[in-house]
C-alpha positions, 0 to 999 in steps of 0.5 A: 500500500502507498501512503502520503507521508507528512514532512516539514519543508525546510528548503526550497530551490528554484523559481520556476513553479514546474521545476521547484524542489524542496528539501523535506524533513521526515523526523530527522530523515531529509529527502528532496521532493518536487513542489510542482503540485503545491506552488503555495508551499513555503519553508516551514509548511508541512506537506504530504509526500507521495512518490517524491512529490508534495501533493498537499500542504497541511497544518502542523496539527494534522501532520502530528496526528498522522505521525501518531497513527503511523507510530501506533501502526508500527509503520514509522521507521527510517526505512519506510520514510526513506523510501517515500 
């Protein structure tokens, strides 16, 4: 099953909305992702990531709620997040 995983946007590179990328932190694991679907995303926002793309901006409370659910299910570890 594929999930969208929340992460905190810590860096943005590029100005072109289609080519813009971001560095997202997933509880200590960082990955580069495409921001082309979320042109409104800013550094400090939480975004949902699916297959290397940010697909939505969410608030911090929602991100924390998802983290808790994933921890309860035993799905939140470095290997799972690293594969996002």
